[in-house]
N, C-alpha and C positions, 0 to 999 in steps of 0.2 A: 650307713648305719641301718641295721635291720629293723623291722617293725617292732619285734619283741624288745630290742634294746631301747628303742625310742619310748615304748610303753613303760618300761622299767624306769627310765629317767624321768618321764613325765608324771607317772602315777605313784610310784613307790617312794614315800617320804616317811621313813621310820622316825618315830619320836626320839629325841635325844635322851629322854628319860623314860624308861619302861614304866607304865602305870602300876602303882602299888597302893592299894587301899587298906593294906594291913589286915586282911581277913584272917580270922582265927580258924585253925584246922578243926575246931569243934563243929564248924558248919557241916562237916562231912558226916558227923554221927547221926544215926547209928550205922556203923559200917557192918555190923554183924547182928544176927538174931541171937539174943542171949540164951545160953543153955538153961537158964533158970525159968524161962517162959513155960507156961503150962502146955504149949504146943510142941515143945522140943521133941518129946518122945514120939509123937505122931509124925513129925517131919522127918525124924531119923528113920523111922520104919518105912516111910514112903520112899526116901532116898535109897535105902538098901533094896527095897523091892524093885524100884526102877532099874538099879544097877544090875540086879540079878536077871531080870527079864531081858534087858538089853544084851547082856553077855550070852544068855541062852539063845536069843534070836541069832546073834552073830555066829555062834557055834553050829547052829542048825542049817546054815545056808552054805552052799558051795561058793568057793572064792569068786567065781565068775559073776554070780548074782550079787555078792557083796560089793564087788568093784562097780557094777552097773548102778546099784542102789546108791552107793556113795556119791557117784557123779550126779545122779538125779537129785539127791538131797542138797548137794552144794548148789546146783542150779536154782532150786526152789528157794533156798535161803537167800541167794543172791537176788532173785526176783522180788521177794517180799521186803528185804532189807532196803533195796534201792527204791522201791515203791514208796516206802515210808518217807524217804528223802525227796519225793516228788519226781524221781527218775523212773518213768514207766517204760521198761524195756521188755517187750513181749517174750515169753519163753521160747517162741520160735526163733526170734532174733538172737537170743542168748545161745541157742543151739547152733545157729549159723556162725556166730562168732567163735564158738568152740572148734568149728571146722574151717576157720580162716575165711569165711564168706561174709564180707562186710557190705553194708548198704552204701549206695552212692550218695545218699543224703548225709552231709557232714555231721549234723546233729545226731542223727540216728546212729551213725558210725561211732561217734564219740561215746554214746551210751553203750554200744556193744563192747567197745574197748574197756569201758569202766566195768562192765559185767565180767569180762574175761579177767581183768585184774583182780576183782573180788574172788572169783573162783580159783584163780592161780594161787593166791595167798592162802585161801582156806585149805587147798590141797596140800600146800607146803606145811601147814600146821598139822593136818591129819596124818601126814607121813612122818611126823616127828621132828620137823624143822625147828620148832620152838623149844628152846632149852630152858629149864628152870620154870619158875612160877610165871604164869601168864600175867599176873598182877604186878610184876616188877616194872619200874619205870623204864628200864632198858628194853624190856620186851614190848611194852606199850608203844614206845617210840620206834622200835624195830618193825612192828607190824604196820605202823603208819608209813614208815619209810618205804617198805616193800610195796605197799599198795600204791602210794603216791608216785613212785618211780615208774609204775606201769600205766599211769593215766595219760591220756592225750593232753597236749599242751593247753588246749582251751579249757579243760576241766580243772586246771591248776589255778585259774584266775577267778576271782569273785569280785563283785562290785558292791560298794557301800551304797545302799539305796537312798541314803540321805544326802551324800555328797557326790555320788557318781564316781568316786575315786576307785580305780582298779587296783586290786591287791593280789599278789601272787603267793600261793602257799608253798612252803618249803617242806618236802617230805621228811619226816623224822625230826623236825626241829620244833621246839616249843614256841608258841605264838608270842609276839611282842606287843600285841594290841588287845584292846577289849573286844569282846564279841557279844552279840545279842541274837538269840534265836526265838522268834515270837516275842513273848513277854519275859522270857528268861534271860537274865544277864549273868554270864559266867564270872567266876572269880577273876580278879585282876592278874595279868600275866606274870608280874614279878613274884607272886606267891605260889605259882605252879610247882616249882621244885619242892617246896615245903609240903604242899598238899599231896603230891605224888609220893613223896617219901613216907608220909603217914599212911597213905593208901596201901603202899607196898608192905609196910610193917604190920598192918592190921591182918593181912592174909598170909603172912610169911610162914607161920608155924602151926597151921591148922591140921588136924587129923583128917583121915579120908572122909568120914561121914560129915564132919563140920565143913570141909571144903565143898562137898556136894551141895549142902544147904546154903552155903555162902555164895554160890555162883550167881544167884539171882540178885542178891543185894550188891555184890561187887559190880555187876553190869549196870545196875541202876545208879550207883554212886559215881562211877567213872563218867557216865554220860551226863548226869545231872551237874556234876561239879566242874568238869573240864571241857564241856561242850566245845568241840573243835580245838583240840589241844594244840594243834600245830600252827606254825607261823601264818598269820593272815595279814 
């Protein structure tokens, strides 16, 4: 029996009943900034101005520069996003990973592979790989699946600090356990489909301007409500 198989048998003990505290989907509100707010016109103007300037910048640049800048932005997004999670991968090490030049240190190599996974999935999105609304349950799980499948084995395992139980994440699958990040306890796993369906429906039929304004609230709600959506 391999070490991983032994770990799974010893450590993964899924509850026979998935925890369900019956949380109401009203916990997710407000999902949108109401168009009746006094700030709506100002926000709409800013969204349109940002779009126009972004489009103008793109059209003013040669394709070669756009390609280079896109890669740089993806790397920087990766660096800061992972840093928030406590994974400090230096931009030089990210660049090395992009060139298949990995560290001999196993932990640093794993972080390089994580960075490469992050950038690969972002590039897939940028190139039109994501079909339909990004806020759909299908696409949320698809993104997590693509990212998780590119991670090294060690980064798929987490440890419960209270019990020392080791748990393996399944890319693209909803979690079956409760999770806590800092002082925040996410909703119970059994209610996730209901919450995800509400999340999807809230953003399904927005116009272009409303979609731009809603991007920030959608990002906040999905992180706040579903913290580590996938199986732990």
